[in-house]
N, C-alpha and C positions, 0 to 999 in steps of 0.2 A: 718780142725781141730777139735777138740772134741769141742761140742757147751752143753751149759748148758740150762734147761729148767725150768720156774717157774710157778707151778700150781695156776689157779685160779678156786677153787670149787666151784661148784653152785649147793644149795641144795634148796628146795623148802619149802615156810611156807605158812600156812594157813590164808589167810587174810578174813576179813569180807566180805561176798556176797559169800562166798564158791569159791573164785580165787584163783588163786596160781601165787605169783610172786618169780622169783629166789634170792637169799639172796648170795651176794657175798662176799665168803672166802678165804681170801690172798689178796695180794696186787694189789690195784686199780691204782697205780703210774707206768707206764710201760714205759720202757727206750727205745728210737730209739735203732732198731738192737737186742731189746730182744725177746727171742723165748717162747711163750705163751702157754699153755696145758690148756683146756678147758675140766675139768671132770666133768660129774653127777653125781651127787650121788643118787638121787630120782628124779624122774619126766617123762613127755613125752620125748621119744628119739630125740635126734639132726636129723636134716634132711639133708644128705650130699649135698655140694654145696650151701647151705643159709645160709651162713656169710656175713655180713656187717660191714667194721670199718669204720665208719664214723669221719671226720678231724674237727678240730675247723674250717677250711675255709669252711667247707658242701662237700668237696671230699668223694667218696665214693671208698673203697678199696674192690674189692670182690676177690673169687676166682679164675678168670681167670686171675687175675693181679700177673704175677709171683714175683713180691716185697712181696706179702703178704706170699710167700712159706705157702699156705695151705694146709693142710693134714689131711682126713679123717682118724681117725682111727677103731672106731666104732659108734655104735649109742649112746654110754656115754663120747665120748672121741674125741675132736680133737685140730689140734694145727695150729700154725700161728705166723708169726714174725711182729714186728712192722717194717714197711719200711722206708729206708732212704726216705728224702725229704718229710715224712709228715709233716704236720704243728703241734707245738706242742700246746699243753692247753687242754681242756675239749673236749672229743671225746664218741661215742657212738658207742657199740657193740651189734650187732642183729645176733642173731644166730634160725634157723627156726627149729622148734619143728612138731613133729608127731602129728594133729589134734588140734593144738591150736593155739593161737598167736606166734608170734615169741618171744626167750627168749631177755629182752634189758636189759644193763645195762652201768651205766656211769666211764668212766676211765679217768684218765689225761694222755696225752703224754708227755713226760719229753727229752727234747736235752739237752745234756754235754755237759759241755768243758772243759778239763782238761789241767793245766799249770804243768811244773816240773821247781823246782827251780835249781840252780848253788851247793845245796847241796844234791840234788839227790831226793828230795821229791815230788812225783805226787798226784798230788789232782785233783778231778773232780768237779764241779759244775753245778748247773741247770742253764741253760741259760736265763730262763726266771726271775731267782730268784737269781742272780750272787752270793749273800754272803751265799745261803743256799750251804751248803758243803754236797756232797753224798759220797763219798769216798775217801780213801787216800792210800798211799803205797810207801813205800822205794823202791827206783830203784839203787843203789850203792851212787856213791860219785862224785862228782866234776861234769864239764860239761856233758850234755847227748842230746841225740834226742827222740821222740816218733813218731809215727805214727800209725794210725788208719786202721784196715781192710774196704776194700770195703765197709760192711754192718754198721762198726761202731759199733761192739760188740765187738771186740779182739784188741789187742794194744802190738805194740811191744815198745820197749824201750830199749836202749841202752848206758850205761856208757862209754863216750870213751875212758878217757884215763885209767880205769879199765879191759876193754876189755871184758867185761861181757853184755848179752845180757837177757832180761827179757820178759816175754811172759804170758800178763794179758788178762782176761776177764771183761765184765762190767756186773755181775751179779744184781740182783733184789733189793741188798741193798750193795753191794760191789764190791771191786776190789780183784780180786781173781788169782792166778796162773793157768792157763790150761795145764803148761807145767813147768817142772823145767828149772832154768837159766842156761846158760850155758855160761863158761868163755873160750873165744877164745885164750888168750892167746897174742892179739897182740893188740895195740891202733887203734880204731875202730871209723867210721863216722858213716852214716845214714842209717837203716834199712827199712825194708818193707816186709810186711807180702803178701804170695802169694799162689795160691791154692797149695796145698802139701807140704808147709813148710816156709820159709822165705829166704831173701837175705841180706847181709848188706856188706856196702863198706869197705874199707880198702886200707892202702897203699901195702897192700900183695895181694891184689886182691879185687874179690867178693868171699864172703861165702857164701853156697849154705846150708842150714840147712834143713832137709827133714824130715816129717813125719814118724815115722815107724807105723806098723801093732798095736801096742800097744799105739799108740797117744802121745809116748815122741818124742820129737823133737832132734836129733844129727846134729853134724856138718859132712856132707857127703863128702865136698871136698871144695877145693878152687878154682876157676873157672880160669882160667889165661888171666885174662883182663890187666893187669898192674894195675900201684897203680891207685885208683880212689878216689873222694874226695866227691860223692856223688850217690845217685841211688834212682830210683822210678819206681813205676809199674804201667801199666795200670789199672785201675779197671775192666775194663769190658773185657778186651782182654787179651791174653797169651801174652805180650810184656812187657816187662821192659829196662831201659836204664840207663848207668851207665856214668860218666863222670871224667877226671882226665888230668892228664900229664904225659908225656912220661920221664922217666931216661936216655934217650940217650944223646949222646953229643950235640945234637940239640934239644932240648926239646920243642914238640908242646901240645896243647890241642888236646883232643879228645873224641869222645863220640862214647859209644859200645852199640851196640843193643844185647838183650838177648831174645831168643825164651822159652816161658815158656811152651809150648806145650809138650818139652821132658822133664825129669827128669833122670838125671839134667837137668838144663837149658842148649842151647847151646848157644855160640856165634855166631851171625849172622855177619860174614865178610862182607866186609871190615869194620875195623875200619874209623868213618867220623871223619875227621880234622873239626875242628870247628874254627879255625884261632884264630887271634887277640893276643895279649900280653901271650906269655907261662907262665904257672903258675896263670894265672889271673883267670881261670875256678872257681868258688865257687860253683856254685849248678845245680842241673839241675829239671826239674819238665816234667810230660809228659799228656796228656788229657787222659779221661778215654777212648776213643776209641781208643789209642794208635796208631793215626794218628801225633800226632805232640810233638815233644820235645823241649823245650827250655832251654837251658845254660844261664846263665849269666858269665860276667868278670867283676871281681872286678877291675882291674886294665884300662881298657878301657870305663868303666860305658856303656856296651854294653849290650843287648839281643840277644842270638842267634837262631832263627828258624830253627828246622831241620824237611823237611816233610818226616817222617819215611815210608810212603807207595809210594812213589816217586821214579821213577827209572829215573837216580840215585837220591838218597837223598842228594839233594845240598842245606847246610846251607846257610843261609840269615841274616847277620849280622847288627844289625840298634841299633843305638845310644837310650838310655834311654832319656826318654822328660826331657828337660829344666828343672834344680832344683833337679835331683837325683844322687846323686854321692856315690859310693860304694857300689855297689850291692852283699849280701851275701847271698841271697836266694830268692828262686823262691818258688810258692805254686801255685797250681791248683786246683780249685774247683771240687769237689766232682761231678757237672753236666757239669763241663770241660767250663762253660761259664766264667769265671772270670780268670784271671792270678794276683798275688799281688806278686811283688819283694821290698823285704826288701831293704832298704839303710841306714845304719848306719850313714855314713858320715854325709847327708845332714840331717839325722835324720825324712825321709820321706819315702812313700813307694806310688811305681808307681803302678797304678792299669790300666791292660788290659782287653778289651772285649774279648772273644774268639769265633770265627766264623769260618765255612768253612774250618777248617784248618790252620787259621792266626791270628796273632794278629793285635788290631786296639787299639792306644792309649786311656784309659778313662779319667784319674783323677790324677792327684797328690795329697797325703793327707801328711797335716804335722802330723806325727804319734803322738805328745804326746799334748793334749789340753789344758794341765795343764801351759803350756809356750806360754807367747807371745813373749818371746826374746829366738830365736833359738838357741844362745848358753846353753842357759838354759834349754832346752830340753833334756827329757833322751831319750836314743836311742832306735829304734824299735830293736826286736831282733828275732821274728816270727809273722805268721799272719796265721790264716784259716779262712774258709770261713762255713755260715753256710746258706739254703735258704731261700729263693730264693734269696735274694739281700744284706746279712749281711756278713760283715768283721770282724774281731776280731785281735787286735793288740797287742801282748805282747810286753810288754817295760822294760829296761833292771832291771829296782825296782821291778819287781812285777806287776806292774799297768796294766791296760786291757783296750784297747780304743776302741770301737764301731763305725762303720761304715754303714751307709745307703747309698748302691750301687745305688739306685733307685733316689735320690735327684737329683736336676738339678745340683747342685755343691756338691757332696759328702766330708763330715768334720767329723774330729774322735771328737768324744766324749767319755766322763771319765765312763765308768762303773764299775770296780774295781780301789779303791787307792793304794797305794803304799803298798807293802807287806813285811813280817819280813824276805824273802830272795830273793835274785836276780833271775830275770825271766829266764829260758834258753831254754824253747819251750813249745810250745801252738797246740792243738788239738780241734777240733771241731766236734761233731757228725752231718754227711751228711744229 
């Protein structure tokens, strides 16, 4: 998909002692996933391969790291991307220069989280300063869903009842469309950005939205998956999964696998029957490697693990830990180390650790830290993860809670209180 770049122009200013140091002209607050162009207006040329981005934890990103996406354009210009997983906060950029010490300048790495309200307002905030609004956009009205790209720089927003899909990009200081919205003409469920376009779940099947040579996004076809309630795409591989319920005389819940290596994506037969009470499947998640899919059944209070690379792929049904009732949403962390299952009936989040393609119960978290009486607590509606061990919970009144999953007993603490509009969905940059 089309991407935007934000230039930081380096110019050199003479300082006492006949030394020269760069003066940065342009934004120095850089967002995860942002594509940065360094342009040297005058001074000693850049040296190819000598760029280091040091984050607040002291970790160095160098051109050999594919997450940096380093590109040397010429002796006066180079480009890189703020990688997912980087520590937010103060950072240092060092660029090699011909015949002198490296150019060095300070920047701030910002990680954003975005919330969608039931009125269709999508707003992003600074994760380290939750009251600091970054950008906002209107994406339809009524209930909706949102999902980030693997790098965290682009977003798909689905207005469910209106049947409209929006495509937005987190720019240097704004949230802007990178393609026109699409009206698919049907009520929709969840969407996912994938290489070459996007996928959207619906009763009509899975819509494959492809990218044209002019970087426009168009509905190419409806994949004949049968009616599905949710879809999820693996961040690092060409796999996606959708889950739904057949509409025949003896309905069953099923999982369908999609091969994204072909365009349009191909359905990988056979569909996998995931068992349980028919019509109970409410959501599906997939780990970044595409090895494990997890469906949740709201009628049975179960999670269903499906090992996608096993032959055959045999589902394993397991009950949720005690105290978790009515699961509606399953979210996998970008690094694949955590799974969160939202349970509005019990007003809890069931958290699992994920390793070697399987789940292990980690904690049950009371979602609303403001209520000592569970009857007074607000329902959790969505969850998101930030590296390495942070979980954010969106509550039905728009408040956001934070959980440190590295704690011996993870508990929710309030990060942002009640908002003007009810909460519908949340995403966190990886």
